[in-house]
Biopython code that builds the backbone (N, CA, C, O; Angstrom):
import numpy as np
from Bio.PDB.StructureBuilder import StructureBuilder

atoms = [
    (1, "MET", "N", (0.744, -1.315, -0.115)),
    (1, "MET", "CA", (0.005, -0.370, 0.091)),
    (1, "MET", "C", (0.694, 1.400, 0.141)),
    (1, "MET", "O", (0.216, 2.469, -0.239)),
    (2, "ARG", "N", (1.858, 1.078, 0.721)),
    (2, "ARG", "CA", (2.519, 2.340, 0.770)),
    (2, "ARG", "C", (3.461, 2.585, -0.537)),
    (2, "ARG", "O", (3.753, 3.755, -0.781)),
    (3, "LEU", "N", (3.879, 1.720, -1.260)),
    (3, "LEU", "CA", (4.308, 1.703, -2.676)),
    (3, "LEU", "C", (3.344, 2.362, -3.583)),
    (3, "LEU", "O", (3.741, 3.252, -4.335)),
    (4, "LEU", "N", (2.094, 1.987, -3.567)),
    (4, "LEU", "CA", (1.106, 2.551, -4.291)),
    (4, "LEU", "C", (0.954, 3.940, -4.062)),
    (4, "LEU", "O", (1.102, 4.696, -5.021)),
    (5, "ILE", "N", (0.668, 4.419, -2.890)),
    (5, "ILE", "CA", (0.967, 5.495, -2.546)),
    (5, "ILE", "C", (2.061, 6.851, -3.327)),
    (5, "ILE", "O", (1.860, 7.889, -3.957)),
    (6, "SER", "N", (3.088, 6.186, -2.894)),
    (6, "SER", "CA", (4.341, 6.895, -3.436)),
    (6, "SER", "C", (4.217, 6.963, -4.980)),
    (6, "SER", "O", (4.240, 8.004, -5.635)),
    (7, "ARG", "N", (4.099, 5.861, -5.410)),
    (7, "ARG", "CA", (3.836, 6.218, -6.906)),
    (7, "ARG", "C", (2.772, 7.269, -7.369)),
    (7, "ARG", "O", (3.013, 8.276, -8.035)),
    (8, "PHE", "N", (1.639, 6.890, -6.936)),
    (8, "PHE", "CA", (0.785, 8.086, -7.043)),
    (8, "PHE", "C", (1.123, 9.352, -6.717)),
    (8, "PHE", "O", (0.498, 10.181, -7.378)),
    (9, "ILE", "N", (2.013, 9.878, -5.807)),
    (9, "ILE", "CA", (2.496, 11.045, -5.745)),
    (9, "ILE", "C", (3.484, 11.604, -6.622)),
    (9, "ILE", "O", (3.654, 12.802, -6.849)),
    (10, "ALA", "N", (4.193, 10.519, -7.149)),
    (10, "ALA", "CA", (5.149, 10.915, -8.224)),
    (10, "ALA", "C", (4.471, 11.129, -9.454)),
    (10, "ALA", "O", (4.835, 12.007, -10.236)),
    (11, "VAL", "N", (3.409, 10.301, -9.693)),
    (11, "VAL", "CA", (2.510, 10.909, -11.159)),
    (11, "VAL", "C", (2.098, 12.047, -10.876)),
    (11, "VAL", "O", (2.175, 12.901, -11.759)),
    (12, "LEU", "N", (1.515, 12.422, -9.518)),
    (12, "LEU", "CA", (1.175, 13.646, -9.393)),
    (12, "LEU", "C", (2.190, 14.824, -9.476)),
    (12, "LEU", "O", (1.862, 15.880, -10.017)),
    (13, "LEU", "N", (3.302, 14.656, -8.989)),
    (13, "LEU", "CA", (4.498, 15.264, -9.663)),
    (13, "LEU", "C", (4.909, 15.449, -10.961)),
    (13, "LEU", "O", (5.923, 16.040, -11.333)),
    (14, "LEU", "N", (4.204, 14.999, -11.521)),
    (14, "LEU", "CA", (4.785, 15.231, -12.801)),
    (14, "LEU", "C", (3.530, 15.623, -13.799)),
    (14, "LEU", "O", (3.687, 16.317, -14.803)),
    (15, "ALA", "N", (2.282, 15.088, -13.384)),
    (15, "ALA", "CA", (0.916, 15.557, -13.872)),
    (15, "ALA", "C", (0.744, 16.940, -13.660)),
    (15, "ALA", "O", (0.088, 17.559, -14.498)),
    (16, "ILE", "N", (1.263, 17.594, -12.594)),
    (16, "ILE", "CA", (0.808, 18.801, -11.953)),
    (16, "ILE", "C", (1.651, 19.975, -13.368)),
    (16, "ILE", "O", (1.130, 20.783, -14.137)),
    (17, "PRO", "N", (3.005, 19.577, -13.192)),
    (17, "PRO", "CA", (3.637, 20.678, -14.352)),
    (17, "PRO", "C", (3.020, 20.422, -15.993)),
    (17, "PRO", "O", (2.663, 21.289, -16.790)),
    (18, "GLY", "N", (3.032, 19.222, -16.139)),
    (18, "GLY", "CA", (2.394, 19.173, -17.244)),
    (18, "GLY", "C", (0.871, 19.692, -17.459)),
    (18, "GLY", "O", (0.631, 19.832, -18.658)),
    (19, "VAL", "N", (-0.010, 19.951, -16.775)),
    (19, "VAL", "CA", (-1.355, 20.439, -16.851)),
    (19, "VAL", "C", (-1.173, 21.827, -16.966)),
    (19, "VAL", "O", (-1.915, 22.626, -17.537)),
    (20, "ALA", "N", (0.017, 22.072, -16.295)),
    (20, "ALA", "CA", (0.275, 23.845, -16.078)),
    (20, "ALA", "C", (0.911, 24.072, -17.220)),
    (20, "ALA", "O", (0.754, 25.212, -17.658)),
    (21, "ALA", "N", (1.613, 23.323, -17.873)),
    (21, "ALA", "CA", (2.374, 23.733, -19.541)),
    (21, "ALA", "C", (1.114, 23.785, -20.491)),
    (21, "ALA", "O", (1.014, 24.632, -21.379)),
    (22, "THR", "N", (0.090, 22.750, -20.224)),
    (22, "THR", "CA", (-0.741, 22.972, -21.198)),
    (22, "THR", "C", (-1.461, 24.178, -20.876)),
    (22, "THR", "O", (-1.664, 24.907, -21.847)),
    (23, "TYR", "N", (-1.881, 24.562, -19.810)),
    (23, "TYR", "CA", (-2.687, 25.641, -19.453)),
    (23, "TYR", "C", (-2.080, 26.752, -20.152)),
    (23, "TYR", "O", (-2.760, 27.472, -20.883)),
    (24, "GLY", "N", (-0.903, 26.926, -19.984)),
    (24, "GLY", "CA", (-0.074, 28.000, -20.319)),
    (24, "GLY", "C", (0.051, 28.413, -21.733)),
    (24, "GLY", "O", (0.256, 29.559, -22.134)),
    (25, "PHE", "N", (-0.138, 27.038, -22.642)),
    (25, "PHE", "CA", (0.029, 26.779, -24.142)),
    (25, "PHE", "C", (-1.284, 27.403, -24.683)),
    (25, "PHE", "O", (-1.172, 28.160, -25.648)),
    (26, "LEU", "N", (-2.558, 27.162, -24.151)),
    (26, "LEU", "CA", (-3.742, 27.381, -24.433)),
    (26, "LEU", "C", (-3.974, 28.973, -24.277)),
    (26, "LEU", "O", (-4.478, 29.637, -25.183)),
    (27, "ALA", "N", (-3.483, 29.629, -22.810)),
    (27, "ALA", "CA", (-3.640, 30.813, -22.697)),
    (27, "ALA", "C", (-2.912, 31.717, -23.574)),
    (27, "ALA", "O", (-3.307, 32.853, -23.838)),
    (28, "MET", "N", (-1.562, 31.059, -24.137)),
    (28, "MET", "CA", (-0.862, 32.074, -25.311)),
    (28, "MET", "C", (-1.682, 32.057, -26.112)),
    (28, "MET", "O", (-1.942, 33.107, -26.701)),
    (29, "LYS", "N", (-2.365, 30.888, -26.412)),
    (29, "LYS", "CA", (-2.617, 30.855, -28.109)),
    (29, "LYS", "C", (-4.184, 31.336, -28.220)),
    (29, "LYS", "O", (-4.744, 31.360, -29.316)),
    (30, "ASN", "N", (-4.827, 31.702, -27.053)),
    (30, "ASN", "CA", (-6.074, 32.424, -26.672)),
    (30, "ASN", "C", (-5.526, 33.862, -27.111)),
    (30, "ASN", "O", (-5.867, 34.540, -28.080)),
    (31, "ALA", "N", (-4.686, 34.101, -26.232)),
    (31, "ALA", "CA", (-4.321, 35.620, -26.417)),
    (31, "ALA", "C", (-4.170, 36.042, -27.977)),
    (31, "ALA", "O", (-4.790, 36.959, -28.516)),
    (32, "ILE", "N", (-3.455, 35.396, -28.441)),
    (32, "ILE", "CA", (-3.138, 35.585, -29.797)),
    (32, "ILE", "C", (-4.366, 35.528, -30.889)),
    (32, "ILE", "O", (-4.681, 36.416, -31.680)),
    (33, "PHE", "N", (-4.917, 34.354, -30.728)),
    (33, "PHE", "CA", (-6.418, 34.202, -31.548)),
    (33, "PHE", "C", (-7.225, 35.667, -30.968)),
    (33, "PHE", "O", (-7.531, 36.485, -31.836)),
    (34, "ASP", "N", (-7.496, 35.924, -29.810)),
    (34, "ASP", "CA", (-8.626, 36.800, -29.921)),
    (34, "ASP", "C", (-7.958, 38.143, -30.289)),
    (34, "ASP", "O", (-8.760, 39.051, -30.506)),
    (35, "TYR", "N", (-6.775, 38.418, -30.392)),
    (35, "TYR", "CA", (-6.120, 39.574, -30.820)),
    (35, "TYR", "C", (-6.200, 39.595, -32.306)),
    (35, "TYR", "O", (-6.493, 40.694, -32.775)),
    (36, "PHE", "N", (-6.038, 38.794, -33.005)),
    (36, "PHE", "CA", (-6.154, 38.691, -34.737)),
    (36, "PHE", "C", (-7.817, 38.606, -34.647)),
    (36, "PHE", "O", (-8.351, 39.530, -35.260)),
    (37, "SER", "N", (-8.608, 37.812, -34.097)),
    (37, "SER", "CA", (-9.886, 37.845, -34.545)),
    (37, "SER", "C", (-10.868, 39.167, -34.159)),
    (37, "SER", "O", (-11.963, 39.344, -34.694)),
    (38, "ALA", "N", (-10.212, 40.181, -33.002)),
    (38, "ALA", "CA", (-10.618, 41.388, -33.046)),
    (38, "ALA", "C", (-10.443, 42.583, -34.223)),
    (38, "ALA", "O", (-10.813, 43.754, -34.134)),
    (39, "PHE", "N", (-9.789, 41.950, -35.312)),
    (39, "PHE", "CA", (-9.704, 43.017, -36.563)),
    (39, "PHE", "C", (-10.669, 42.867, -37.333)),
    (39, "PHE", "O", (-10.698, 43.700, -38.239)),
    (40, "GLY", "N", (-11.545, 42.064, -37.329)),
    (40, "GLY", "CA", (-12.766, 41.822, -38.196)),
    (40, "GLY", "C", (-13.690, 42.644, -37.364)),
    (40, "GLY", "O", (-14.441, 43.000, -38.273)),
    (41, "ASN", "N", (-14.069, 43.079, -36.533)),
    (41, "ASN", "CA", (-14.911, 44.037, -35.640)),
    (41, "ASN", "C", (-14.393, 45.405, -35.586)),
    (41, "ASN", "O", (-13.431, 45.816, -34.937)),
    (42, "ASP", "N", (-15.432, 46.255, -36.625)),
    (42, "ASP", "CA", (-15.159, 47.460, -36.464)),
    (42, "ASP", "C", (-15.640, 48.432, -35.284)),
    (42, "ASP", "O", (-15.537, 49.657, -35.332)),
    (43, "LEU", "N", (-16.039, 47.892, -34.495)),
    (43, "LEU", "CA", (-16.922, 48.552, -33.171)),
    (43, "LEU", "C", (-15.855, 48.896, -32.008)),
    (43, "LEU", "O", (-15.981, 49.796, -31.177)),
    (44, "ILE", "N", (-14.603, 47.845, -32.145)),
    (44, "ILE", "CA", (-13.722, 47.581, -30.867)),
    (44, "ILE", "C", (-12.170, 47.704, -31.650)),
    (44, "ILE", "O", (-11.756, 47.321, -32.745)),
    (45, "ASN", "N", (-11.590, 48.393, -30.571)),
    (45, "ASN", "CA", (-10.020, 48.858, -30.957)),
    (45, "ASN", "C", (-9.168, 47.572, -30.666)),
    (45, "ASN", "O", (-8.742, 47.538, -29.512)),
    (46, "PRO", "N", (-8.863, 46.622, -31.374)),
    (46, "PRO", "CA", (-8.058, 45.714, -31.025)),
    (46, "PRO", "C", (-6.786, 45.549, -29.935)),
    (46, "PRO", "O", (-5.693, 45.824, -30.429)),
    (47, "SER", "N", (-6.775, 45.204, -28.746)),
    (47, "SER", "CA", (-5.487, 45.438, -28.112)),
    (47, "SER", "C", (-5.040, 43.792, -27.743)),
    (47, "SER", "O", (-5.858, 42.874, -27.795)),
    (48, "PHE", "N", (-3.840, 43.640, -27.428)),
    (48, "PHE", "CA", (-3.356, 42.323, -27.128)),
    (48, "PHE", "C", (-3.243, 42.200, -25.771)),
    (48, "PHE", "O", (-2.795, 43.138, -25.113)),
    (49, "GLY", "N", (-3.681, 40.892, -25.119)),
    (49, "GLY", "CA", (-3.602, 40.723, -23.820)),
    (49, "GLY", "C", (-2.164, 40.247, -23.280)),
    (49, "GLY", "O", (-1.736, 39.094, -23.239)),
    (50, "TRP", "N", (-1.677, 41.158, -22.971)),
    (50, "TRP", "CA", (-0.131, 40.782, -22.651)),
    (50, "TRP", "C", (-0.054, 39.864, -21.390)),
    (50, "TRP", "O", (0.707, 38.901, -21.298)),
    (51, "ILE", "N", (-1.164, 40.384, -20.174)),
    (51, "ILE", "CA", (-0.809, 39.901, -18.925)),
    (51, "ILE", "C", (-1.423, 38.347, -19.079)),
    (51, "ILE", "O", (-1.093, 37.624, -18.139)),
    (52, "ARG", "N", (-2.135, 37.802, -19.951)),
    (52, "ARG", "CA", (-2.603, 36.728, -20.265)),
    (52, "ARG", "C", (-1.508, 36.004, -20.929)),
    (52, "ARG", "O", (-1.180, 34.910, -20.469)),
    (53, "PHE", "N", (-0.791, 36.575, -22.147)),
    (53, "PHE", "CA", (0.293, 36.038, -22.628)),
    (53, "PHE", "C", (1.469, 35.661, -21.795)),
    (53, "PHE", "O", (2.198, 34.708, -22.070)),
    (54, "ILE", "N", (1.613, 36.376, -20.856)),
    (54, "ILE", "CA", (2.824, 36.525, -20.125)),
    (54, "ILE", "C", (2.497, 35.186, -19.209)),
    (54, "ILE", "O", (2.864, 34.041, -19.470)),
    (55, "ILE", "N", (1.881, 35.523, -18.314)),
    (55, "ILE", "CA", (1.432, 34.339, -17.318)),
    (55, "ILE", "C", (1.652, 33.035, -18.158)),
    (55, "ILE", "O", (2.464, 32.162, -17.851)),
    (56, "GLY", "N", (0.662, 33.001, -19.484)),
    (56, "GLY", "CA", (0.986, 31.717, -20.226)),
    (56, "GLY", "C", (1.933, 31.082, -20.415)),
    (56, "GLY", "O", (2.044, 29.876, -20.194)),
    (57, "ALA", "N", (2.991, 32.027, -20.982)),
    (57, "ALA", "CA", (4.355, 31.654, -21.362)),
    (57, "ALA", "C", (5.122, 31.326, -20.029)),
    (57, "ALA", "O", (5.961, 30.451, -20.246)),
    (58, "ILE", "N", (5.103, 31.826, -18.468)),
    (58, "ILE", "CA", (5.724, 31.184, -17.710)),
    (58, "ILE", "C", (5.445, 30.173, -17.173)),
    (58, "ILE", "O", (6.295, 29.505, -16.584)),
    (59, "LEU", "N", (3.969, 29.773, -17.272)),
    (59, "LEU", "CA", (3.438, 28.469, -16.953)),
    (59, "LEU", "C", (3.833, 27.629, -18.170)),
    (59, "LEU", "O", (4.037, 26.471, -17.806)),
    (60, "PHE", "N", (3.963, 27.749, -19.115)),
    (60, "PHE", "CA", (4.346, 26.851, -19.996)),
    (60, "PHE", "C", (5.777, 26.253, -20.133)),
    (60, "PHE", "O", (6.082, 25.075, -20.320)),
    (61, "LEU", "N", (6.522, 27.260, -20.005)),
    (61, "LEU", "CA", (8.059, 27.260, -19.762)),
    (61, "LEU", "C", (8.321, 26.620, -18.593)),
    (61, "LEU", "O", (8.986, 25.585, -18.639)),
    (62, "ALA", "N", (7.895, 27.071, -17.472)),
    (62, "ALA", "CA", (8.003, 26.520, -16.084)),
    (62, "ALA", "C", (7.688, 24.879, -16.120)),
    (62, "ALA", "O", (8.486, 24.210, -15.464)),
    (63, "GLY", "N", (6.683, 24.186, -16.766)),
    (63, "GLY", "CA", (6.170, 23.212, -16.803)),
    (63, "GLY", "C", (7.204, 22.420, -18.038)),
    (63, "GLY", "O", (7.731, 21.311, -17.943)),
    (64, "ILE", "N", (7.252, 23.033, -18.765)),
    (64, "ILE", "CA", (8.481, 21.986, -19.999)),
    (64, "ILE", "C", (9.983, 22.021, -18.997)),
    (64, "ILE", "O", (10.766, 21.072, -18.963)),
    (65, "ALA", "N", (10.141, 23.107, -18.343)),
    (65, "ALA", "CA", (11.669, 23.071, -17.762)),
    (65, "ALA", "C", (11.411, 22.043, -16.496)),
    (65, "ALA", "O", (12.464, 21.624, -16.015)),
    (66, "PHE", "N", (10.271, 21.585, -15.899)),
    (66, "PHE", "CA", (10.487, 20.769, -14.773)),
    (66, "PHE", "C", (10.486, 19.618, -15.534)),
    (66, "PHE", "O", (11.455, 18.890, -15.322)),
    (67, "ILE", "N", (9.475, 19.128, -16.581)),
    (67, "ILE", "CA", (9.507, 17.815, -16.947)),
    (67, "ILE", "C", (11.047, 17.709, -17.615)),
    (67, "ILE", "O", (11.733, 16.777, -17.197)),
    (68, "GLY", "N", (11.465, 18.340, -18.330)),
    (68, "GLY", "CA", (12.638, 18.453, -19.129)),
    (68, "GLY", "C", (13.954, 18.186, -17.832)),
    (68, "GLY", "O", (14.692, 17.234, -18.085)),
    (69, "GLY", "N", (14.140, 18.659, -17.023)),
    (69, "GLY", "CA", (15.082, 18.728, -15.981)),
    (69, "GLY", "C", (14.903, 17.350, -15.280)),
    (69, "GLY", "O", (15.868, 16.708, -14.865)),
    (70, "TRP", "N", (13.445, 16.875, -15.156)),
    (70, "TRP", "CA", (13.284, 15.472, -14.068)),
    (70, "TRP", "C", (13.732, 14.405, -15.239)),
    (70, "TRP", "O", (14.323, 13.400, -14.845)),
    (71, "ILE", "N", (13.543, 14.521, -16.353)),
    (71, "ILE", "CA", (13.956, 13.700, -17.355)),
    (71, "ILE", "C", (15.420, 13.440, -17.736)),
    (71, "ILE", "O", (15.885, 12.318, -17.939)),
    (72, "PHE", "N", (16.185, 14.745, -17.822)),
    (72, "PHE", "CA", (17.534, 14.710, -17.689)),
    (72, "PHE", "C", (18.241, 14.184, -16.761)),
    (72, "PHE", "O", (19.226, 13.496, -17.028)),
    (73, "PHE", "N", (17.815, 14.446, -15.442)),
    (73, "PHE", "CA", (18.492, 13.982, -14.418)),
    (73, "PHE", "C", (18.224, 12.523, -13.934)),
    (73, "PHE", "O", (19.027, 11.923, -13.219)),
    (74, "ARG", "N", (16.842, 11.898, -14.443)),
    (74, "ARG", "CA", (16.757, 10.411, -14.377)),
    (74, "ARG", "C", (17.403, 9.687, -15.303)),
    (74, "ARG", "O", (17.582, 8.486, -15.098)),
    (75, "ASP", "N", (17.964, 10.442, -16.744)),
    (75, "ASP", "CA", (18.737, 9.799, -17.673)),
    (75, "ASP", "C", (20.512, 9.835, -17.210)),
    (75, "ASP", "O", (21.436, 9.113, -17.585)),
    (76, "ARG", "N", (20.493, 10.577, -16.598)),
    (76, "ARG", "CA", (21.757, 10.687, -15.980)),
    (76, "ARG", "C", (22.045, 9.845, -14.899)),
    (76, "ARG", "O", (23.227, 9.611, -14.645)),
    (77, "LYS", "N", (21.265, 9.417, -14.309)),
    (77, "LYS", "CA", (21.329, 8.656, -13.086)),
    (77, "LYS", "C", (21.501, 6.916, -13.618)),
    (77, "LYS", "O", (22.181, 6.032, -13.098)),
    (78, "ARG", "N", (20.732, 6.863, -14.664)),
    (78, "ARG", "CA", (20.879, 5.531, -15.429)),
    (78, "ARG", "C", (21.750, 5.669, -16.523)),
    (78, "ARG", "O", (21.578, 4.973, -17.524)),
    (79, "ASN", "N", (22.400, 6.248, -16.472)),
    (79, "ASN", "CA", (24.055, 6.637, -17.650)),
    (79, "ASN", "C", (23.469, 6.187, -19.073)),
    (79, "ASN", "O", (23.913, 5.282, -19.779)),
    (80, "TYR", "N", (22.182, 7.165, -19.385)),
    (80, "TYR", "CA", (21.857, 7.393, -20.770)),
    (80, "TYR", "C", (22.421, 8.138, -21.536)),
    (80, "TYR", "O", (22.700, 7.766, -22.676)),
    (81, "LEU", "N", (22.713, 9.342, -21.086)),
    (81, "LEU", "CA", (23.438, 10.329, -21.788)),
    (81, "LEU", "C", (24.566, 10.124, -22.284)),
    (81, "LEU", "O", (25.386, 9.304, -21.872)),
    (82, "SER", "N", (24.709, 10.984, -23.365)),
    (82, "SER", "CA", (26.289, 10.940, -24.157)),
    (82, "SER", "C", (27.410, 11.650, -23.394)),
    (82, "SER", "O", (27.219, 12.173, -22.296)),
    (83, "SER", "N", (28.425, 11.645, -23.938)),
    (83, "SER", "CA", (29.628, 11.826, -23.290)),
    (83, "SER", "C", (29.804, 13.239, -22.969)),
    (83, "SER", "O", (30.615, 13.652, -22.140)),
    (84, "ARG", "N", (28.927, 14.038, -23.730)),
    (84, "ARG", "CA", (29.273, 15.458, -23.342)),
    (84, "ARG", "C", (28.279, 16.027, -21.930)),
    (84, "ARG", "O", (28.359, 17.080, -21.297)),
    (85, "PHE", "N", (27.442, 14.965, -21.788)),
    (85, "PHE", "CA", (27.018, 15.533, -20.540)),
    (85, "PHE", "C", (27.241, 15.050, -19.303)),
    (85, "PHE", "O", (26.651, 15.406, -18.283)),
    (86, "LYS", "N", (28.300, 14.042, -19.408)),
    (86, "LYS", "CA", (28.443, 13.333, -18.279)),
    (86, "LYS", "C", (29.694, 14.243, -17.453)),
    (86, "LYS", "O", (30.592, 14.823, -18.062)),
    (87, "PRO", "N", (29.551, 14.235, -15.962)),
    (87, "PRO", "CA", (30.552, 14.975, -15.307)),
    (87, "PRO", "C", (32.082, 14.782, -15.900)),
    (87, "PRO", "O", (32.492, 13.676, -16.251)),
    (88, "LYS", "N", (32.757, 15.800, -15.961)),
    (88, "LYS", "CA", (34.367, 15.680, -16.371)),
    (88, "LYS", "C", (34.994, 15.334, -14.776)),
    (88, "LYS", "O", (34.673, 15.757, -13.666)),
    (89, "ARG", "N", (36.008, 14.386, -15.223)),
    (89, "ARG", "CA", (36.852, 13.733, -14.263)),
    (89, "ARG", "C", (38.370, 14.399, -14.915)),
    (89, "ARG", "O", (38.652, 14.493, -16.110)),
    (90, "PRO", "N", (39.172, 14.792, -13.803)),
    (90, "PRO", "CA", (40.233, 15.119, -13.990)),
    (90, "PRO", "C", (41.341, 14.102, -14.459)),
    (90, "PRO", "O", (41.565, 13.153, -13.708)),
    (91, "ARG", "N", (41.974, 14.200, -15.497)),
    (91, "ARG", "CA", (43.206, 13.378, -15.901)),
    (91, "ARG", "C", (44.352, 13.334, -15.080)),
    (91, "ARG", "O", (44.862, 14.316, -14.540)),
    (92, "PRO", "N", (44.797, 12.005, -14.989)),
    (92, "PRO", "CA", (45.855, 11.978, -14.106)),
    (92, "PRO", "C", (47.143, 12.377, -14.835)),
    (92, "PRO", "O", (47.314, 12.165, -16.035)),
    (93, "PRO", "N", (48.122, 13.023, -13.957)),
    (93, "PRO", "CA", (49.434, 13.586, -14.884)),
    (93, "PRO", "C", (50.023, 12.486, -15.623)),
    (93, "PRO", "O", (49.981, 11.326, -15.214)),
    (94, "ARG", "N", (50.619, 12.873, -16.804)),
    (94, "ARG", "CA", (51.308, 11.532, -17.470)),
    (94, "ARG", "C", (52.756, 11.572, -16.606)),
    (94, "ARG", "O", (53.112, 12.457, -15.828)),
    (95, "PRO", "N", (53.469, 10.363, -16.971)),
    (95, "PRO", "CA", (54.295, 9.804, -16.235)),
    (95, "PRO", "C", (55.682, 10.864, -16.531)),
    (95, "PRO", "O", (56.488, 11.181, -15.657)),
    (96, "ASP", "N", (55.730, 11.292, -17.911)),
    (96, "ASP", "CA", (57.152, 11.858, -18.502)),
    (96, "ASP", "C", (56.964, 13.284, -18.188)),
    (96, "ASP", "O", (57.985, 13.924, -18.438)),
    (97, "GLN", "N", (56.104, 13.912, -17.776)),
    (97, "GLN", "CA", (55.907, 15.199, -17.167)),
    (97, "GLN", "C", (56.409, 15.455, -15.879)),
    (97, "GLN", "O", (56.106, 14.595, -15.052)),
    (98, "SER", "N", (57.108, 16.415, -15.464)),
    (98, "SER", "CA", (57.565, 17.023, -14.341)),
    (98, "SER", "C", (56.970, 17.928, -13.797)),
    (98, "SER", "O", (56.695, 18.743, -14.678)),
    (99, "SER", "N", (56.528, 18.335, -12.639)),
    (99, "SER", "CA", (55.710, 19.357, -11.775)),
    (99, "SER", "C", (56.487, 20.346, -11.638)),
    (99, "SER", "O", (56.125, 21.331, -10.995)),
]
sb = StructureBuilder()
sb.init_structure("model")
sb.init_model(0)
sb.init_chain("A")
sb.init_seg("    ")
for serial, (resi, resn, name, xyz) in enumerate(atoms, 1):
    if name == "N":
        sb.init_residue(resn, " ", resi, " ")
    sb.init_atom(name, np.array(xyz, "f"), 0.0, 1.0, " ", f" {name:<3s}", serial, name[0])
structure = sb.get_structure()
């Protein structure tokens, strides 16, 4: 039962940033769509919804960064990364060089 609860919490830790990223993407899309759709109406002056767009961009980038960082550190732990992302180890000095 304890393992089931811990796995459920782990799924929630990934689902919440995913939902936030999705909501942020939709908020940015709707801000752009509302701006361009207002050009057909002569009764109003179209204005861009900067606050909704910026909040959407923050939510989108934060959600994507969290999920991407989680995948990166999981792959680093399992040794799936290429050599350029692995930590650098200092090389031992060669025997023919004197200090």
